[in-house]
N, C-alpha and C positions, 0 to 999 in steps of 0.2 A: 504493500500500500504506500510506503514512503516514496518509492520511486515514481509512483503515479501522481504525486502531488508536489514534489520538490524540483521538478524540471520545468523550464519555461514552456516547453511543448505541451506537457500534460496539463499544466495550469491553464494554458490557453484553450486546450480542447475541452477541459471541464467547464470553463466559462461558456463556451459556445453551446455545449450540450445542454447546460442548465437553462440558458436564455431561450434556446429553441423550444424547450418544453413548456415555457410560460404561455398562458392564455389571457389575452386582454379581456376586460369586462365589456358588457354590452354598451355601457355609456361611461364616459370619462368625466373627470373633474376639470373645471376651468383652471388654467395654470396659476391664476392669482389666488386660488383657494388653498387651504391646508392640504398637504399631500395625502393626509388621511384624517379621519375624525379625531379631534382633540389635539392635533399636532400644531406646533407653532411654525413649522417649516412649510413654506408654500411650494407648489409644484414648480414654479419658475425658478425659485432658488435651488430646489433639489436638482433640477437639470444642470444648473451651473456647477453645483458641487460634484455631480456625477462626472462631468467633463474633467474636473480636477482629479477625481479618483482614477479615471481612465488614464490620464496623463501619468499619474504616479505609477500605475501598474506597468505601463509601457516603458517608463524610465527604468524599472527593474529589469525588464526583458532586454532593453537596449544595453544596460550595463553588462549583462552577461554575454551579450553578443560581442561587445567591444573586448571583453576579457578573452573571448575565444581566440582572438588573433593578436593578443598582447598589446592592445591599444587602450584598454580600460584597466584601472588599477584599484577598483573598489566595487565590491558586489554585495555589500550588506544592504539589503533593500527594505522597502516599506510594505511589501505585500502582506495583507492581513491587518494592516494598521491604517488603511485608507479612510477609516472613520474619523481621523483627526482633521479631515476637511471640515467637518461640522464644528469643531472647536475654533478653527480659524474664522469661520463665518460668524461665530457668536462673539468674537472679539472685534475691536476696532483696529483699523490699519495702523494707528499710531500707538498702540499698546506694545511696549517692548516685550519680546518673547525670546526665550532660550529653549531650543528645541531638542527633543529626543532624536536619535540617529535614524529613526524610521518615520520621518516627518515630511516626506515628499509631497503628499496631498495637502498638508497644511501650507507648505511653501507655495504650492501652485495656487491655492485659493488666495493667499495674501498677495501674491504677484498679480493675479487676475483682477483684484479689486483696487490695485494701486494705480492712481492716475499717472504716476511718474514712469511706469514701465512703458517701453516702446509699443507702438500699435494703438489703434483707436477702439478695438473691441476685445471682448473677453478671449476669443479664440487666438488672436495674435499675441495677447499677453501670455496666454498659456504656452504658446510656442516659445516665447522668450524665456519663460520660466523653465521650460524643458532644457533649453540651451544652457541656462545658468547651472542647473543641476548636473548636466552632462559635462560641463567644463570642469567641475570638480572631479568627476569620474576619470577624465583623461588628463588631469593635472595641468590644465591650461592656465596661462598667466592671466586670462580674462575671467577666471572664476571670481565672482563677486565676494565670496566669503574669505578665502585665504590667498588668492592670487597664485594658486597652483601648489600650495604647500601641504594641503590636506583636503580630505573630502568631509566637509561639515556644512550643515544647513545654516547659512547666515547671509545677511545682505543689509548693509547700513541704510540703503534707500528704503528698505521694507521694515526697518526697525527690528530686524532679526539679528540678535547678538550671538555669535558663535559659542557653542558649548564645547570647550576645548579639552576637557579632561575625561577621565574614566566615567562609566555610567553613574549618573547621580552626582558627580563631582561638581556640576554647575549649580546645584540647588542652593548651597550656601551663598553664592554670589547673587542668586535671584532674590533671596531673603534680604541681602544687603542692599540691593538696588531698590526693592520695594520700600524698605525702611528709609533709605536716603531720599527717595522722592518726596517724603513728607517733611524732610529737614532742609533740603536744598531749596534755593530760590529758583531762578530760571534754569531750566534744563532743556534737553532736546525733546522732551515729551510734555504734553499739556498737564495741567494740574490735576485733572481727574483721570489720568492714565492709570492702568493697572499693569502689573508685571505678570506674565504667564511663563511657566516653565513646565515642560513635559519630560517624563522619564518613564523607564520601563519597570516591570516588576523585579527584574534583576537588580536594578539600581536602588529599588525601594529598601532592600535589606542592607545596603552599604552604609558605612560609617558617615559619609558626607550627607546622604539623604536623611539619616537619623538625626544628625546634628541640625540640619536645616529645618526639619519638621519640629524638633524640640525648640529651636530658636524662634521660629515664627510664632508658635504657641505661647512661648514664654514672653515674648515682646508684647503680644496681644493682651495677655493676662496682666501685664504691667501697665496697660493703658496706652501703649504706643501704637500708632497706626501702621499697619503693614498690608497695603493693597496688593496681595499676592494670590494668584490662582495657580495651584500645583495640579498638574494633570498626570495621573499614573495610568499608562497604557499597559494593561495587564494581559499578557498572552499566555498565562499559565494554562497548560493543557487541561481539558475537561469542560470547556465552555463557560458561559457566564455564571459566576458563583460569587455573589456579594457576601457570602458568609465564610469564605476561605481565609487562609492565613494573611494574605495581603490586605484584604478588607479589614480584618481584625487589627492589623498593625496600623492601618491608616485611620480607622474609625476611632480608635482609642486615644488619639492625640488631643490633649487639652488645649483649648484655645483655637482649634481649627474646625471649621464647619466641613462636614463630610457628606458627599452625595455619590451615588452610583448610577451607571447606565450601561447598557449594552453598546459598546463602541462599534459593533458591526451593523447596528441598526441606525441608519443615517438620521432618521427623524428623531429617534429617542436620544441619540447622542447630541443632536443640535439643541433640543429642548433642555437637556440637563446642563449643557455648556452655557447656554444663554442665561439660564437661571443662576448658575454659579457666578458667571461674570458680572451679572447685574448686582448680585449680593456684594461681591468684592468692591465693585465700583461705588456703590451707594454707601456701604458701611465702612469702607476702608479697612476691612478685616480680612485675614487669610482664610482660604478655603482649599479643600482637596476634592478634585473630581476624579473618581475611580472609574475608568472605562475598561470593560472587558473586550479584548481583541483576540486575534488568532495569528499564529506565526506561519506564514507560507513562504516558500522559497528560502527556507532556512539553510544554514551551513551544516556540513557533516557533524554529527554529534548532537544537533538540536533535537528536542523532543519530537516524536512522530505526531503531526497535527491531524491524524485521522479523525479524532473525535470532533474536530472543528471544521471539517470540510464544508458542511452545509452552511457555515457562518461566513464564508468568503464575503467581505464587504461589498465587492463589486456585484456579486450575484444577488445579495439582499437589496442593494440599491436599485439594481435593474428590476427586480421583482416589485419593489415599491413603485417605481415609475410606470411599469406595465399595468399593475393593478389599479393605478390611478388613471389609466387611459392616456397618459402623456406620451408614451412611446409604445410602438408595437415591437414584438421580438425582433423582427427584421430590421427595424430602425435602430434598435440598440446595437445589433451586430454591425450595422453599417457605420454607426458613430464610433464604435470600438475600433474598427478597421481604419477609419479616417484619422483618428487620434494616433493610432499606431504608426500610420504612414508619416504623419507629421513629426513624431518623436524620432523615428528612424532617420528621417531627412535631417533633423537637427543633429543627431549623432554623427552623421556623415560630415556635416558642416564643421563641427568642432574638432574633428580629427586633425585638421591641418593647422590649428591655432598653435601659436608659439608656447613653449614650455620654459621653465626656469633653466638657464643654460650655464650658470656659473655659481660658484660659492658666494660671490659678492651679491648676486641677485637673490639668492636664498636668504641670506642673513640681513638683507637691507632693511627689513621692518622689525628686526628683533629688538634692538635697544638703541635708538638714535642718541648720539652724544654731541651736544653743541656747547662745548665748554665756554666759549666766549659769551654766548647768550646767557649761560648760567651765571657767569661772573657779573654780567651787566645786571641781571635780576637781583643779585645780592646788593649791588650798588644802589639800585632803585629802592630796595627795601630800606637801606640805610638812609637814603635821602628823605623818604617819607617819615622815618622815625625821628629825623632831625627837624622836619618841617611840620606839615599839617598833622602828622600823627603824634607829635610830641606831647600834647596835653593828655591824649588817651594813654600813651605809654606811662606817663607819670601817675595817672590814676590807677592803672592796673597793677602797678608796683607799689601801691599804697603810699605814694608821696615820696618814696626814696628809691631812686634809680639804682639798678644793680651795679653799675660801674662805680657808684659811690659807696658801695657796701663793704669794701675791703676784699682781701683775697678769698677765693672760693675753692671748695673741693670739686671733684669731678661731678658728683651728684648735684651740687648746687648750681654749677655752670649749665648743666643740661636742663635743669628745671627753669632757670632764668631765661634760657634761649627759647624754651617752649612758650613761656608767658609772652615774650616779645613777639614770637611768631603768631600766636593767637590774636594778639592785639592788632597785628598788621594785616592778617588774612581772615576775612569773615567766612571763608569757605573751609577753613581748617577744622578738623574733628580730632579730638584727643580722647581716647577711651581705652579701657582695659578692665580687668576684673575688679579693681578697687581704685580706679584712677582718682575719684573725687576725695578719697581718703589718703592720697599720697602714693598709692601703689604699694607693692610689697616692700620696697626699699626707701619709700619716702621721697622719691625724686619728683613726683608731681604735686607735692605739697604746695598750696597756694594757687593752683590752677582752678578756675571756676568759670561759670557761664553756661549758656545753653549748649555750646559745642564741646563741653567736657562732660562725659557721662560714664557710668559704670556699665560694662557689658557682661553678658554671661561668661563664665570662666573658660568654657571650652575653646580650644585653639582654633578648630575648624570654623566655629561660629565667628570668632573674632576676625579671622582672616577673610571669611565670607562677607561679613559686614563691611570690612575695609575695601574689598574688591568692588562690591556694589556701590559704595560711596564714591570711590574714585571714578567709576563708570558714569555716575550721575554728575560729575563735574566738581566734586568736593576734593579736599586734600586730607585723607585720613592718616593719622599718626597713632596707630594702635600700639598697645604694650602687652607683652606676655609676662607671666610670672617668672619664667626662667627658660633657659635654652632647651632643656630637656622637654619642655611642654611643646616645643615647635614640631618635634618629630611626628606626633600624632596627626598634625594637620599640614604636613609638608607638601602634600599634593596641591593644596590650595595656593601655597606660595609658588611652588615649582611651575605648575601648569596654568592654573586659573589666573594668577596675578602676573607672573613674569612672562607667561606665554601668550597673553591675549593679543598684544600688538602684533606679534609674529604671526599668529594664526587668524588674524583678521586683516592681514595685509596693511596694517597701520591704521585701519578705519576706527578702531576703538583702542582706548588705553585706560588703565586704572592706576594712576600714580599712588604711591604709598611709601611711607617711611615707617617701617616696623621696628619698634624699640624692643630689644631683648637683653635683659640682664643675663650675663653668662660667664663662661670660663670658670676657673676653679680658684678656691681659696687654698692657700698652702696648708691650712689646718683641717681641711676636709669637713668643715662645719656644715651639717645638713646631709652629708652623704652624697651618693652618686647623682641623685636627682637635682640637687642644688649646686652641684659642681660638675656640670656637663662640660667636658673639654674637647668635644669633637665638632668641627664645622664642615666636615666633608659634605654633609647634606646641602649646605649652602653654596659651597664653592663650585659645584658642578651644575648649577642652575644657569643656563644661558641667559645672559643679559642682566642678571641680578647684581646689584652693587652691595658689597659687604664692607662696612666701615667699622673700625675698632679704635675709638679714641682712648688713649692711655692716660691722659691727664687733662686738667681743666683748661689749659691754654689751647688745646686742640679741639676740645669738645664743642665749643660754641661755633667756630668757623666750619667744622666738619658737618655738624648738624644743619647749619644754614645751607651748606652746599647740597646736602641731600634734599632738603626742602625745595630749594630753587630748581634742582634737576627734576624733581617730581612735577613742579609747576611748568617748566619749560619743555621737557622731553617726555613727560609721563613715566619717569624712571621709578622702578620699584627697588627700594633699598632696605637693607637690614642694618640697623644701627646697633651693633653688638657692644654692650657696655660691661667692662670688667667689674664684676661685683666686688672683688677684693680691693679694688682701688677707689670705690665710691667715696669713702670717707678718709682716705689716706691723706696725710698732711705733710709728712716728712720724707726726705729722700736719703740723705747720707747719715744723719744722726737725729736723735729725738729732739724735737723742738726747733729744727731748722726751717720748717714750713716751706721748703723748696718745692714741694709737689703741688702747692696751691698756686693760684693765678688770679689776677684781677679780671673781672668781667669786662670785655672790650666795649667801649662806647661806640655808638653807631658811626661816628666819624672815622673809625679805624676799620670798619667791617670790610671795605673794599681792599684796603691794604693787606689785611690779615687773611684774605680769602684763601681757602685750601681747595684747589681743584681736585676732582675725583681722580684717583690713581696717581697721586704725587706723595712721595715719602718725605720724612723729615730726618735730617742727620744732625747728630750731636758730636762735636769733636772734643776729645780729651787728650791732653798732652800734645805730642806732635801729630797725632791722628794719622800716622803713616805706617804703623806696624800691623794692625789688625782691624778688620771690618766685622762688626757684630750685627747680624740682621735679625730683627725680632719684631714684636708687636705686643700690645696689651700688657699683662703683668710682666712679660719679659723685658719691657723697656726699663722699668724701674730697677729690676735685678741686674740687667746688663749695665746700666749706668753706674750702679754701685761697684760692680766688678771692674768696670773700666777705670773707675777712680783708684782702685787698689793697684791695677796694672800701671797707671800713670805714676803712682808713687814708687813703683819698681823700675820706672824708666821706659815703659812701653806706651806708645801712643795708640789710641783706639778711636775709631769712629763708630758710633752706634746708630744704626739705621732703623728708625721706627717706620715700618711699612705703612701703617695707618689704614690702608685699604687692602683687604684680602681678595677682593674681586672688584675690578681688575687689579692684579698685582702691579705695583709701580716698577715695571721691568726696566725701563731706561735708567731710573734713579738707582735701582739695585745693581745693575751691571756697572754703571759708572763708579759707584762707591766701592764695589768689590775690586775693580781694576786698580784703584789707587794703591791698595796695600798688597794685593795678590794673595791674601789670606782671608778666608771667610769662615766665621763661626755662625751657624744658624741656630738660634735659640727659639725652639718651637714648643709652646706649652700645650699644643694639641697632641694627639697620639701619633706615635711613630709611623704607623701604617695609615695612609689616607690623610695625613696631616698637612698643614700648610708648608712644612719644610720640603715636602716632595715637590710642590709647585715652585718653590724658590730654587731648588736644585735644577729643575727643568728649565727655568728661566735663565739661569747662569749658563747652562749648556747651550741653549738656543742663542744666547747672546755671545757665544764664543769666548767665554771667560776661560782664561788659562791661569791656573794657580791652585792653591790648596784649599780644600773645603772640608769642614767637619760639622756634624749635626748633633745637637743635644735636644732630645724630645721626650715627651711623657711616654710611659709604658703603655702597651696595648691592653689596657684593662680599665674598667670603670673606676672612678675615684672612690676609694674606701673612706670610711668614717674615721675622724680623729687623726692622731699622729701618724697612722699608717699611710695617710695621703702623701706625706713627705717622702715616702719611699718610692713612689711611682711618678710624682710630678717633678718638673724641672725646678731646681734650686740653685742658689748662688754657688754652692760648692761644685756642682756639676759644670756650671758655666766657667768657673775659674779653671777647673781641670782641662776642659776643652780648649780654653784659650792658651794655656801653657803648652799643651800638646802641639798646637799649631805654631806657636812662637818658637818652639824648639826645632822646627824644621829649617 
């Protein structure tokens, strides 16, 4: 039975046989009347949706035809899910939507209803929609979603935002966007728009979907508006079952309105979708629409759809139209063939379109870097702080400006910079699990206002809220409790946040500066969760900026650079703050206060600007014998060791990388070449640590000399004094330095 329904030929034959067996009634319904008694869907609208469903089906067949001679590269189709045409019809064309990967019919309806699509009638718009989808299949540079980088349903002209991660991974972003629409001022969408996001039953059980459902309900229960419609397209074998596991999982969510419909019944799906959309639009509250669908043209290993054969959405829609007297069986088959010819013609036309032909073209939309414009933005912010914004700045700081407050710790400098940024940018959001109470380490103490709020503690939720806020035009600056918390929601940062511009051909961006307290305390306080010393998860994310300020004098300008890059280029940054250095005051001896720094006045911001990817070098003694390359906690330790070496007659230069991604390669190679001896002090683990990247940069930069590496052991950080046995310490740095100097 499986072979009879999972090939294009057998699916085509089954449709023809089923339609041929239909018998029209003696008298039909006017096209302006409901398609059947009690339905909200008219006959005329049903015919339009049926055309979109036919187009969707033939797109699946065309994709497999293209694959048969190696010109198509994606065959995951929408067969069995064509009922989502009804959902598209129930929404407005300016409602932003993030779509499930079986949403060709939805795409076709949205395109057919959009006046901006080429062509003056529905048929021509459907032809153009077919070309768009097929451009994704053949990886054409004219694909409106990704520009030939992936096959995703998206199109900025249609307000379709690409869902770029694993199944269900886009849902936290959808929650964030819906939440942000109620906070942002002017956006790309009208004030009464709602956010729609569809997903499959497989994604419903994922961590991201669970977090999104939880967050939407929690925000609603907290009195915050979340105009979000979540559509679960459930193709679980066994037919429509509103009492199955998926229904139980969705229905039991507090704060979310639940409804169910047979997604294979065009009229029922439309009525349910229209009701749910109206609820969300009117109440500004989240809802879940559970649609039962069927999987046809599945991949090897997919469940046998035998139990759902009679529920093919095309057959049920044809039956609906024939029973209403709007089409005869022969007319249905004629229309089926006409649409098939149009789609095949479109497939042949897109075959010759250009494809990405170089690495430069592929990465062009990944992470634009315009350092001069970023520097100019910092200068503009300084000018406003000195000019029209000066009274506001004085007020938010309680009458005493931070530059007049005396030397600051790292934590104080970060907090003052955030207050300054909030006063200057009305679109900035600062949030985290306890932000209004200072956060876990007191850094956000003193921050207040409508754009400072406490979020649910879940990392996936925090990153989803941030990604959605950035998409809405805001500048989110979320905070996590600790670096170890990031790993559970890394997909949101890796793909949804850092990957959006790349996988939307630059059409969308979600700027973000994620603050993360991290790295390790030499005393292991709090154990391995509070002392996570691995950043490999961050350094291999394409386009992500990773900043590590070691001291107060760098914290303010580096954070301003990240904020300006987010504003100008849509950059996604992680601002990794060494917890052990938050309150550190001294450098060489107790009471010297040399790790403190005064907060820079706006007049010096342009002069003190730190471009992304530039290191800082400290020279001690002659600075000609040894180069120590490090970052974070290693900077303070390396400076202390370098001072001892200077007393012994050896000159050192300590290079604070400051940026772990992108590494300051030019600065690194230059400083290494001066001495010919390089000691890498890496507080992350030896395997997969930052030191490996530094070594590779030296090799790629044709460095010729001696290199030695000191790094943490490949083990989670233990509790208490045992931490000193596996982390980098001054003794190990001293031994490594002497070993190099002896050569």
